[in-house]
C-alpha positions as CSV (number, residue, x, y, z in Angstrom):
1,M,-61.8,0.8,-76.7
2,N,-64.5,-0.4,-79.2
3,E,-64.5,0.4,-82.9
4,R,-67.2,3.0,-82.6
5,Q,-65.3,4.9,-80.0
6,R,-62.1,4.8,-82.0
7,I,-63.9,6.3,-85.0
8,L,-65.2,9.2,-82.8
9,D,-61.7,9.8,-81.4
10,L,-60.3,10.0,-84.9
11,V,-62.9,12.7,-85.8
12,K,-62.0,14.7,-82.7
13,K,-58.3,14.5,-83.6
14,G,-59.0,15.6,-87.2
15,V,-57.6,12.5,-88.7
16,I,-60.8,11.7,-90.6
17,S,-63.7,13.9,-91.7
18,S,-67.2,13.5,-90.4
19,E,-68.4,12.2,-93.7
20,E,-65.7,9.5,-93.6
21,A,-66.7,8.6,-90.1
22,L,-70.3,8.2,-91.1
23,V,-69.3,5.7,-93.8
24,L,-67.2,3.7,-91.4
25,L,-70.0,3.6,-88.8
26,E,-72.5,2.4,-91.4
27,N,-70.1,-0.3,-92.6
28,L,-69.4,-1.3,-89.0
29,E,-73.1,-1.5,-88.3
30,L,-73.7,-3.5,-91.4
31,H,-70.8,-5.9,-90.5
32,D,-72.2,-6.4,-87.0
33,T,-75.6,-7.1,-88.4
34,E,-74.4,-9.7,-90.9
35,D,-72.1,-11.6,-88.4
36,Q,-74.7,-11.7,-85.6
37,A,-78.0,-12.0,-87.5
38,S,-79.3,-14.9,-85.5
39,A,-78.2,-13.4,-82.2
40,D,-79.7,-10.1,-83.1
41,T,-83.0,-11.8,-83.9
42,A,-83.0,-13.4,-80.5
43,D,-82.1,-10.2,-78.8
44,K,-84.9,-8.3,-80.6
45,Q,-87.4,-10.8,-79.2
46,S,-86.0,-10.9,-75.7
47,T,-84.2,-7.6,-75.0
48,P,-86.2,-4.6,-73.9
49,D,-85.7,-1.3,-75.8
50,S,-84.3,0.4,-72.7
51,E,-81.3,-2.0,-72.7
52,K,-80.3,-1.6,-76.4
53,E,-77.1,0.0,-77.5
54,P,-77.4,3.4,-79.1
55,S,-78.0,3.1,-82.9
56,S,-76.0,4.6,-85.7
57,E,-78.4,7.5,-85.6
58,Y,-77.2,8.5,-82.2
59,S,-73.6,8.2,-83.4
60,E,-74.3,10.3,-86.4
61,L,-75.8,13.0,-84.2
62,K,-72.8,13.0,-81.9
63,I,-70.4,13.3,-84.8
64,K,-72.4,16.1,-86.3
65,Q,-72.5,18.0,-83.0
66,E,-68.8,17.7,-82.4
67,T,-68.0,18.6,-86.0
68,L,-70.2,21.7,-86.0
69,A,-68.8,22.7,-82.6
70,E,-65.2,22.6,-84.0
71,Q,-66.3,24.4,-87.1
72,L,-67.9,27.1,-85.1
73,K,-64.8,27.5,-83.0
74,S,-62.7,27.8,-86.1
75,I,-65.0,30.5,-87.5
76,D,-64.8,32.4,-84.2
77,H,-61.0,32.4,-84.4
78,Q,-61.0,33.6,-88.0
79,I,-63.4,36.4,-87.2
80,Q,-61.2,37.5,-84.2
81,A,-58.0,37.4,-86.4
82,A,-59.6,39.5,-89.1
83,K,-61.0,42.0,-86.6
84,E,-57.5,42.3,-85.0
85,Q,-55.9,43.0,-88.4
86,I,-58.6,45.6,-89.1
87,T,-57.8,47.3,-85.8
88,V,-54.1,47.3,-86.7
89,L,-54.9,48.9,-90.1
90,D,-57.1,51.5,-88.3
91,T,-54.3,52.3,-86.0
92,M,-51.8,52.6,-88.9
93,E,-54.3,55.1,-90.5
94,D,-54.4,57.1,-87.3
95,L,-50.6,57.1,-87.0
96,E,-49.5,57.8,-90.6
97,G,-52.3,57.1,-93.0
98,L,-52.9,54.1,-95.3
99,S,-51.7,53.3,-98.7
100,D,-54.2,52.3,-101.4
101,A,-53.1,48.7,-101.0
102,K,-53.6,48.7,-97.2
103,N,-57.0,50.4,-97.7
104,E,-58.1,47.7,-100.1
105,E,-56.8,45.1,-97.6
106,R,-59.0,46.6,-94.9
107,T,-62.0,46.7,-97.1
108,S,-61.5,43.0,-98.0
109,L,-61.1,42.1,-94.3
110,K,-64.3,43.9,-93.4
111,Q,-66.1,42.0,-96.1
112,R,-64.6,38.7,-94.9
113,V,-65.8,39.5,-91.3
114,N,-69.3,40.0,-92.7
115,D,-69.2,36.8,-94.6
116,L,-67.9,34.8,-91.7
117,T,-70.5,36.3,-89.4
118,Q,-73.2,35.1,-91.6
119,T,-71.6,31.6,-91.8
120,Q,-71.2,31.7,-88.1
121,A,-74.9,32.3,-87.6
122,A,-75.9,29.5,-89.9
123,V,-73.5,27.0,-88.3
124,R,-74.7,28.0,-84.8
125,K,-78.3,27.3,-85.9
126,Q,-77.3,23.9,-87.2
127,L,-75.5,23.1,-84.0
128,N,-78.5,24.1,-81.9
129,D,-80.8,21.9,-84.1
130,V,-78.5,18.9,-83.8
131,T,-78.2,19.4,-80.1
132,D,-82.0,19.5,-79.7
133,D,-82.3,16.3,-81.8
134,L,-79.6,14.6,-79.7
135,K,-81.4,15.5,-76.5
136,Q,-84.7,14.3,-77.9
137,Y,-83.1,11.0,-78.9
138,Q,-81.6,10.6,-75.5
139,A,-85.0,11.3,-73.9
140,D,-86.8,8.9,-76.2
141,H,-84.4,6.0,-75.6
142,H,-83.8,6.8,-71.9
143,L,-80.1,7.3,-72.4
144,E,-77.9,9.0,-69.8
145,G,-76.4,11.8,-71.7
146,D,-75.3,15.4,-71.3
147,H,-78.9,16.3,-70.5
148,A,-79.0,14.2,-67.4
149,F,-77.6,16.9,-65.3
150,E,-79.8,19.7,-66.7
151,D,-82.6,19.0,-64.3
152,F,-80.2,19.4,-61.4
153,A,-81.2,23.0,-60.6
154,G,-84.8,22.2,-60.1
155,N,-84.4,19.1,-58.0
156,W,-81.5,19.5,-55.7
157,R,-83.3,21.6,-53.0
158,E,-86.0,18.9,-52.6
159,N,-83.4,16.3,-51.7
160,A,-81.2,18.5,-49.5
161,S,-80.2,17.4,-46.0
162,G,-77.5,17.7,-43.5
163,T,-75.1,20.6,-43.0
164,L,-72.1,22.1,-44.7
165,S,-69.8,20.1,-42.5
166,D,-71.0,16.9,-44.3
167,F,-69.3,18.1,-47.5
168,T,-65.8,16.8,-46.8
169,K,-67.1,13.4,-45.5
170,R,-69.4,12.9,-48.5
171,L,-66.5,13.7,-50.8
172,T,-64.5,10.7,-49.5
173,D,-67.5,8.4,-49.7
174,A,-68.5,9.3,-53.2
175,G,-68.0,5.9,-54.9
176,S,-70.7,5.0,-57.2
177,Q,-73.1,7.6,-55.7
178,V,-71.3,10.6,-57.3
179,G,-74.4,12.0,-59.0
180,S,-76.6,12.0,-55.9
181,F,-73.7,13.2,-53.7
182,V,-73.0,16.2,-55.8
183,R,-76.7,17.0,-55.7
184,D,-76.9,16.8,-52.0
185,S,-73.6,18.5,-51.2
186,V,-74.3,21.5,-53.4
187,S,-77.7,21.8,-51.9
188,N,-76.2,21.7,-48.4
189,L,-73.7,24.4,-49.5
190,M,-76.5,26.6,-50.8
191,D,-78.6,26.2,-47.7
192,N,-75.9,26.8,-45.1
193,V,-73.7,29.6,-46.5
194,D,-74.5,33.3,-46.3
195,W,-73.8,34.1,-49.9
196,K,-73.7,37.8,-49.2
197,D,-70.3,37.3,-47.6
198,I,-68.9,35.5,-50.6
199,N,-66.8,37.5,-53.1
200,V,-66.5,35.7,-56.4
201,K,-63.4,36.6,-58.5
202,V,-64.3,37.0,-62.2
203,P,-61.3,36.4,-64.5
204,G,-60.1,39.6,-66.2
205,L,-58.4,40.2,-69.4
206,A,-55.4,37.9,-69.9
207,T,-52.1,39.7,-69.9
208,A,-48.5,38.8,-70.4
209,E,-45.4,40.9,-69.7
210,F,-41.8,40.7,-70.6
211,E,-38.7,42.9,-70.9
212,H,-36.2,42.6,-73.7
213,E,-33.2,44.6,-75.1
214,F,-32.8,44.9,-78.8
215,L,-29.2,45.5,-79.6
216,Y,-27.8,46.7,-83.0
217,E,-24.0,47.0,-82.9
218,N,-22.1,49.6,-84.8
219,N,-25.2,50.8,-86.5
220,Q,-24.8,53.9,-88.8
221,A,-28.5,54.6,-89.5
222,K,-29.4,58.3,-89.7
223,V,-33.1,57.9,-90.6
224,L,-35.3,56.9,-87.7
225,D,-38.9,55.8,-88.0
226,L,-40.8,54.8,-84.9
227,S,-44.6,54.4,-84.3
228,L,-46.4,53.1,-81.3
229,A,-50.1,52.6,-80.5
230,N,-49.7,52.4,-76.7
231,G,-46.7,53.2,-74.5
232,T,-43.9,55.7,-74.2
233,I,-40.7,56.4,-76.1
234,K,-37.6,58.0,-74.7
235,F,-34.5,59.0,-76.7
236,E,-31.3,59.0,-74.8
237,P,-27.7,59.2,-75.9
238,S,-25.7,56.0,-76.2
239,E,-22.2,55.6,-74.9
240,N,-21.0,53.9,-78.1
241,D,-22.0,53.3,-81.7
242,N,-24.7,50.8,-80.8
243,I,-28.4,51.4,-81.1
244,A,-30.2,49.7,-78.3
245,V,-33.9,49.5,-77.5
246,N,-34.9,48.6,-74.0
247,A,-38.5,47.4,-74.3
248,K,-41.0,46.7,-71.4
249,V,-43.9,45.1,-73.1
250,K,-47.4,44.2,-71.9
251,L,-49.7,42.1,-74.1
252,F,-53.5,42.2,-73.6
253,G,-55.8,39.3,-74.5
254,S,-55.2,35.8,-75.6
255,M,-52.6,35.3,-78.4
256,S,-51.8,32.1,-80.4
257,E,-48.1,32.4,-80.3
258,A,-46.1,30.1,-78.0
259,T,-44.3,32.9,-76.1
260,P,-45.1,36.6,-75.3
261,F,-41.9,37.6,-77.2
262,E,-43.1,35.7,-80.3
263,A,-46.5,37.3,-80.0
264,F,-44.8,40.8,-79.8
265,L,-42.7,40.1,-82.9
266,A,-45.7,39.0,-84.8
267,R,-47.4,42.3,-84.2
268,A,-44.4,44.6,-84.6
269,N,-42.5,45.8,-87.7
270,I,-38.8,46.0,-87.0
271,D,-36.4,46.7,-89.9
272,V,-32.9,47.8,-89.1
273,S,-30.1,48.5,-91.6
274,N,-27.1,50.9,-91.7
275,D,-29.3,53.4,-93.5
276,R,-32.6,53.2,-91.8
277,F,-33.9,52.2,-88.3
278,V,-37.6,51.2,-88.2
279,F,-39.3,50.1,-85.0
280,Q,-43.1,50.1,-85.3
281,V,-45.7,48.6,-82.9
282,P,-49.1,49.6,-84.3
283,N,-51.2,47.0,-82.5
284,K,-53.5,48.4,-79.8
285,R,-53.3,45.2,-77.8
286,V,-49.6,45.8,-77.2
287,K,-48.3,48.4,-74.7
288,A,-44.6,49.0,-75.1
289,D,-42.4,51.4,-73.1
290,L,-39.3,52.0,-75.1
291,I,-36.0,53.6,-74.2
292,V,-34.0,54.1,-77.4
293,Y,-30.3,54.6,-76.9
294,L,-28.8,56.4,-79.9
295,P,-25.2,57.1,-80.9
296,Q,-24.4,60.8,-80.6
297,R,-24.5,62.0,-84.2
298,T,-26.7,64.3,-86.3
299,Y,-29.6,62.4,-87.7
300,D,-31.1,63.3,-91.1
301,H,-34.8,62.5,-90.6
302,I,-36.7,61.4,-87.6
303,N,-40.4,60.4,-87.6
304,V,-42.2,59.4,-84.4
305,K,-45.9,58.8,-84.4
306,M,-48.0,57.6,-81.4
307,L,-51.6,57.2,-80.3
308,N,-51.5,57.0,-76.6
309,G,-48.2,57.8,-74.8
310,N,-45.4,60.2,-74.1
311,L,-42.3,61.1,-76.1
312,K,-39.2,62.5,-74.4
313,V,-36.2,63.5,-76.4
314,T,-33.0,64.3,-74.5
315,N,-29.6,65.6,-75.8
316,F,-30.4,64.9,-79.4
317,A,-29.2,66.4,-82.7
318,G,-31.1,66.2,-85.9
319,T,-32.1,67.9,-89.1
320,D,-35.8,67.2,-89.6
321,F,-37.8,65.9,-86.6
322,Y,-41.5,65.1,-87.0
323,A,-43.5,64.0,-83.8
324,K,-47.1,63.3,-83.3
325,T,-49.3,61.9,-80.5
326,A,-53.0,61.9,-79.8
327,N,-52.9,61.5,-76.0
328,G,-49.7,62.3,-74.2
329,Q,-46.8,64.6,-73.7
330,L,-44.2,65.7,-76.2
331,D,-41.0,66.8,-74.5
332,F,-37.7,68.0,-76.1
333,E,-34.8,68.8,-73.8
334,D,-31.4,70.2,-74.6
335,S,-31.8,69.2,-78.3
336,R,-30.3,70.8,-81.4
337,L,-32.7,70.6,-84.3
338,T,-32.8,72.3,-87.7
339,Y,-36.6,71.8,-88.0
340,L,-39.1,70.5,-85.5
341,E,-42.7,69.8,-86.2
342,A,-44.8,68.5,-83.3
343,E,-48.5,67.8,-83.2
344,N,-50.7,66.8,-80.2
345,V,-54.4,66.5,-79.4
346,N,-54.7,65.9,-75.7
347,G,-51.5,66.9,-73.9
348,D,-48.6,69.5,-73.7
349,I,-45.7,70.2,-76.0
350,Q,-42.6,71.4,-74.3
351,V,-39.2,72.5,-75.6
352,E,-36.7,73.1,-72.9
353,K,-33.2,74.5,-73.5
354,G,-31.5,73.5,-76.7
355,Q,-31.6,75.3,-80.0
356,I,-34.1,75.0,-82.8
357,T,-33.9,76.9,-86.1
358,D,-37.5,76.5,-87.3
359,T,-40.4,74.9,-85.4
360,I,-44.2,74.4,-85.6
361,L,-45.9,73.2,-82.5
362,T,-49.6,72.5,-82.4
363,T,-51.9,71.1,-79.8
364,V,-55.7,71.1,-79.1
365,N,-56.1,70.5,-75.4
366,G,-52.9,71.4,-73.7
367,N,-50.1,74.0,-73.3
368,V,-47.2,74.9,-75.6
369,I,-44.2,75.7,-73.6
370,V,-40.9,77.0,-75.2
371,S,-37.9,78.0,-73.2
372,G,-35.0,77.6,-75.6
373,N,-33.3,79.4,-78.4
374,V,-35.7,79.5,-81.4
375,H,-35.0,81.3,-84.7
376,T,-38.5,81.0,-86.2
377,G,-41.5,79.5,-84.4
378,Q,-45.2,79.1,-84.8
379,F,-47.2,77.9,-81.8
380,T,-50.9,77.1,-81.6
381,T,-53.3,75.7,-79.0
382,V,-57.1,75.7,-78.6
383,N,-57.6,75.0,-74.9
384,G,-54.4,75.9,-73.2
385,E,-51.7,78.5,-72.9
386,V,-48.7,79.4,-75.0
387,R,-45.7,80.3,-72.8
388,G,-42.5,81.3,-74.5
389,T,-39.1,82.4,-73.1
390,T,-36.3,83.1,-75.5
391,E,-33.1,85.2,-75.0
392,N,-31.4,84.7,-78.3
393,L,-30.9,87.9,-80.3
394,D,-31.2,86.2,-83.6
395,L,-34.9,85.5,-83.1
396,H,-36.6,86.1,-86.5
397,K,-40.3,85.4,-85.8
398,F,-42.4,84.3,-82.9
399,A,-46.1,83.7,-83.7
400,A,-48.4,82.3,-81.1
401,N,-52.2,81.8,-80.9
402,S,-54.6,80.4,-78.3
403,V,-58.4,80.3,-78.4
404,N,-59.2,79.8,-74.8
405,G,-56.0,80.5,-73.0
406,N,-53.3,83.1,-72.2
407,V,-50.3,83.9,-74.4
408,K,-47.2,84.7,-72.4
409,L,-43.8,85.8,-73.9
410,A,-40.6,86.8,-72.3
411,L,-37.8,88.3,-74.5
412,S,-34.3,89.6,-74.2
413,P,-34.4,93.3,-73.3
414,E,-31.8,93.9,-76.0
415,L,-33.9,92.3,-78.8
416,A,-35.1,94.6,-81.6
417,L,-38.6,93.8,-82.4
418,K,-41.8,94.7,-84.2
419,A,-44.9,93.4,-82.5
420,E,-48.6,93.1,-83.1
421,V,-50.9,91.6,-80.4
422,K,-54.6,91.3,-80.0
423,T,-57.3,89.7,-77.8
424,R,-61.0,89.5,-78.1
425,F,-62.2,89.1,-74.5
426,G,-59.0,89.4,-72.4
427,Q,-56.4,92.1,-71.6
428,I,-53.1,93.1,-73.0
429,K,-50.4,93.4,-70.3
430,N,-47.2,94.8,-71.8
431,R,-44.1,95.2,-69.6
432,L,-41.5,95.4,-72.3
433,A,-39.1,98.2,-71.8
434,D,-38.2,101.0,-74.3
435,I,-41.0,100.3,-76.8
436,T,-42.6,102.7,-79.2
437,L,-46.3,102.3,-79.4
438,D,-47.5,102.6,-83.0
439,D,-51.1,101.9,-82.5
440,Q,-53.5,100.8,-79.8
441,A,-57.2,100.2,-80.3
442,D,-60.1,99.1,-78.1
443,A,-63.1,99.0,-80.3
444,R,-66.1,96.6,-80.3
445,G,-64.6,94.8,-77.4
446,R,-61.5,93.8,-79.3
447,K,-58.1,94.9,-77.9
448,Q,-55.1,95.1,-80.1
449,A,-51.7,96.9,-80.0
450,S,-48.8,97.5,-82.3
451,F,-45.3,98.5,-81.1
452,E,-41.6,98.3,-81.9
453,R,-38.3,98.5,-80.2
454,G,-34.6,99.0,-81.3
455,D,-33.1,99.0,-84.7
456,Q,-35.8,98.2,-87.3
457,T,-33.3,97.0,-90.0
458,D,-34.0,93.3,-89.2
459,P,-36.3,93.2,-86.2
460,A,-37.9,90.1,-84.7
461,V,-41.5,89.8,-85.7
462,I,-43.8,89.1,-82.8
463,D,-47.4,88.1,-83.6
464,L,-49.6,87.1,-80.6
465,S,-53.3,86.6,-80.5
466,T,-56.0,85.0,-78.3
467,T,-59.7,85.0,-78.1
468,A,-60.7,84.4,-74.5
469,G,-57.3,84.9,-72.8
470,N,-54.9,87.6,-71.9
471,I,-51.6,88.5,-73.6
472,L,-48.6,89.1,-71.3
473,L,-45.3,90.4,-72.5
474,K,-42.1,91.1,-70.5
475,D,-38.3,91.2,-70.6
476,T,-36.5,88.2,-69.3
477,N,-34.8,90.2,-66.6
478,Q,-38.2,91.0,-65.0
479,A,-39.8,88.9,-62.4
480,D,-43.2,87.3,-62.9
481,E,-46.2,89.2,-61.6
């Protein structure tokens, strides 16, 4: 390897800078000139220009091209990293809001992306200019460079001959005729293949998958904080005092970490102590399906926030439970909660069996379904139904509202109640037994009714309303219509 090539390799490896390389090349050129002055003089008189070695100008252009290309690649990586972090902060805002510090960080990152984008454009222009200069130099000095193959597309058809069967034979006889062989072979391939029958596979988004169990032995945490951008979360009872998380993870896109597990940890926030259990994955390029096994105890505070995915809670006991998703299902089965607040945008909210003291369930495009013992409940949807079934005699209040759907409620026939129901464009269908109708109106297209039943010392308050749907009431011992 000659000295000039060694210097170029050192630049590629990052051992020396491009400026240092230029100095070394100039010194090398000067040294060669002084040592071989007489020989150079003779060469200049006898050697044609076409046989000369590339000058330092050519070397400088090559170094500049490689340096600018590496710089452009580095800027691209920085922009992608900053954009990914902005996406994470946007997701955190959707999940739980941003602190002032995080908001300032996002603003700073956006400014950094703008600055890097401007720098990227300037470096790309420099690279294009240097590449053009390099091609011009190669053309002027008749050098075989990267441009030598660029005229391939316009010339190969004129030199085509033979058939596709010649391809394999030509490959073995390539030798020193590689350039012309490639030209002829590709030409033969193009001429003899019906390209309509060829399906070309285009690489898709890179993905990586793994499964891992996170185990926290004898953990006594009673505060749970989970957030997830994409995936599902299931709460299931544990057989011991260990908290375990079975995670099936899929990563989308290229990531710099050595292993998928390291890439996941770099994009997750996991903080576990005997007081608090935090498991957060706010990155949209990560999809995680989590099964969380929890010791059977009463938890003080539970906060679950998701963007795209389902939450299913089974046989769980807690004091305050807050759940939110934008696209998915929220299901609570056989759970005992003092307070439950669940919010959805596109999907249903369902409470089955169990016992809940106070609850607020809200969705936009989906149904709210309650079939358990509820003391006080407020249920709201825009495009969907509210369907309630409760047989407990200690019901205090049941308020339900839908804009474009029906409201259905089934109550114990022994429950004392005081009800007010109304609809704008639908019908009121009341099948409750032993009620006393206080008022019923049908004016200006609005239908509403007030009635009561049983002892009015402490009756359950029923407040049902809808705009475009019907209201249907019945006792639980009656069959559906």
